[in-house]
C-alpha positions as CSV (number, residue, x, y, z in Angstrom):
1,M,58.2,128.7,141.6
2,S,61.3,130.4,143.1
3,R,64.3,131.5,141.0
4,I,66.3,128.6,142.4
5,D,63.7,126.1,141.2
6,V,63.7,127.6,137.8
7,V,67.6,127.4,137.6
8,V,67.6,123.8,138.8
9,A,64.8,122.9,136.3
10,A,66.7,124.6,133.5
11,S,69.9,122.9,134.4
12,G,68.2,119.5,134.5
13,L,66.8,120.1,131.0
14,A,70.1,121.2,129.7
15,V,71.8,118.1,131.0
16,L,69.1,115.9,129.6
17,G,69.3,117.6,126.3
18,A,73.1,117.2,126.2
19,A,72.7,113.5,127.0
20,V,70.3,113.0,124.2
21,V,72.6,114.8,121.7
22,L,75.7,112.8,122.9
23,R,73.7,109.5,122.7
24,R,73.0,110.2,119.0
25,R,76.6,111.2,118.3
26,L,78.5,108.6,120.3
27,V,78.3,104.8,120.2
28,A,80.3,102.2,122.1
29,V,81.4,99.2,120.0
30,T,83.1,96.0,121.1
31,V,86.0,94.8,118.9
32,E,85.6,91.2,117.9
33,G,88.5,89.4,116.2
34,R,92.1,90.1,115.6
35,S,92.1,92.1,112.4
36,M,93.1,95.4,114.1
37,E,96.0,93.9,116.3
38,P,98.2,95.4,117.6
39,T,96.2,98.6,117.7
40,L,93.0,97.1,119.1
41,R,92.5,93.6,120.6
42,D,89.6,91.2,120.6
43,G,87.3,92.4,123.4
44,D,88.4,96.0,123.5
45,R,85.6,98.5,123.7
46,V,85.9,101.7,121.7
47,L,83.9,105.0,121.6
48,V,82.8,105.9,118.1
49,L,81.9,109.5,117.1
50,R,79.4,109.4,114.2
51,R,80.9,111.0,111.2
52,T,80.2,111.4,107.5
53,L,82.8,110.5,105.0
54,G,83.8,114.2,104.6
55,R,84.9,114.3,108.2
56,V,87.1,111.2,108.0
57,R,90.9,111.5,107.7
58,R,93.2,109.1,106.0
59,G,94.7,106.9,108.8
60,S,91.6,107.2,111.1
61,V,90.3,104.0,112.7
62,V,86.7,103.8,111.5
63,V,83.6,101.6,112.0
64,V,81.8,100.5,108.9
65,E,78.9,98.1,108.3
66,R,80.1,94.6,107.3
67,P,78.8,93.3,104.0
68,E,76.8,90.1,104.1
69,P,78.7,87.2,102.5
70,G,77.2,86.4,99.1
71,V,74.9,89.5,99.2
72,G,77.0,92.6,99.8
73,W,75.7,95.3,102.0
74,S,72.7,94.8,104.2
75,H,69.2,94.9,102.8
76,L,68.6,97.3,105.8
77,R,68.6,101.0,105.1
78,P,71.9,102.7,105.7
79,P,72.8,103.0,109.4
80,R,71.8,106.6,110.1
81,W,70.5,106.1,113.7
82,R,69.3,102.4,113.9
83,L,72.1,100.1,114.6
84,D,70.3,96.9,115.3
85,G,70.5,93.8,113.1
86,R,73.9,94.9,111.7
87,T,77.5,93.6,112.0
88,W,80.3,96.1,112.2
89,Y,83.9,96.1,111.1
90,V,86.6,98.2,112.9
91,K,89.2,99.1,110.3
92,R,91.7,101.8,109.2
93,A,90.7,104.2,106.5
94,V,93.6,104.0,104.0
95,A,92.2,105.8,101.0
96,L,89.4,108.4,100.6
97,P,87.6,109.8,97.6
98,G,90.0,111.0,95.0
99,D,93.0,109.1,96.5
100,P,94.8,106.6,94.3
101,V,93.3,103.0,94.6
102,P,95.8,101.0,96.7
103,P,97.5,98.3,94.7
104,S,96.3,95.6,97.1
105,V,92.7,96.6,96.4
106,A,92.9,97.3,92.6
107,P,92.3,93.7,91.4
108,V,89.2,93.4,93.6
109,V,87.6,96.6,92.2
110,G,88.9,96.2,88.7
111,A,90.9,99.4,88.9
112,G,93.6,100.2,86.3
113,E,96.7,102.3,86.7
114,G,95.8,105.8,87.8
115,S,92.4,104.9,89.1
116,V,91.1,106.8,92.1
117,V,88.6,106.0,94.9
118,P,85.1,107.0,93.8
119,R,83.3,110.0,95.4
120,A,81.1,108.2,97.8
121,A,83.4,105.4,98.9
122,L,86.4,104.6,101.0
123,V,89.1,101.9,101.3
124,V,89.5,100.2,104.7
125,I,92.1,97.7,105.8
126,G,92.8,96.0,109.1
127,D,96.1,96.5,110.9
128,G,96.6,92.8,111.5
129,V,97.8,90.2,109.0
130,S,94.4,88.5,108.8
131,S,91.6,90.9,107.9
132,S,88.4,90.8,105.8
133,D,88.5,94.3,104.4
134,S,88.7,96.2,101.1
135,R,91.1,93.6,99.8
136,R,88.2,91.2,99.8
137,W,85.1,93.5,99.5
138,G,86.4,96.4,97.5
139,F,85.2,99.9,98.1
140,F,83.0,100.5,101.2
141,P,80.1,102.8,100.5
142,A,80.2,106.0,102.5
143,E,76.5,105.5,103.6
144,R,77.7,102.4,105.5
145,L,80.2,104.4,107.6
146,L,79.2,104.6,111.3
147,G,82.0,106.9,112.4
148,V,85.5,107.4,113.7
149,V,87.0,105.7,116.8
150,V,87.8,108.5,119.3
151,A,88.8,106.5,122.4
152,R,89.4,103.1,123.8
153,L,87.2,102.4,126.8
154,P,88.3,100.5,129.9
155,R,87.7,96.7,129.7
156,A,85.1,95.3,132.0
157,G,86.6,94.6,135.4
158,S,89.7,96.8,134.8
159,P,90.5,100.0,136.7
160,A,89.0,103.1,135.1
161,G,92.4,104.8,135.1
162,P,95.0,104.8,132.3
163,Q,96.3,101.4,131.3
164,H,100.1,100.8,131.7
165,G,102.2,98.0,130.7
């Protein structure tokens, strides 16, 4: 095997390794519904970087697992790597562990004055007027956080360049 063959093979393995790592760290999610308008619209696709709660900042747009009506969070194990069989919410993180519980969420979680968000939870709210979020479900468990939205992807059939308008 020549030196060039070794370099090409090593480069190919490096690219393959990087692709595997990125696939585990990045996920594309399609926005369904109007709860994040005007920030995101129904049908928008976003790129999500997997993050733990400690890496989320207040104001970040996040993706969290949707609770099942009447049951709460999925009977499935927390979404570490397997995403199938789950429904996702795209919302804004408005309060993190140790932050005061927002007044609009306090009645849902039974929080009194001066209460703070628990250690392994976050409060998420949609940007739109109609949103099923912490005002309905209370605290979202950190283990049900998929990650943070880092980019909006081009819509199918649209040019790949920046959107103007």
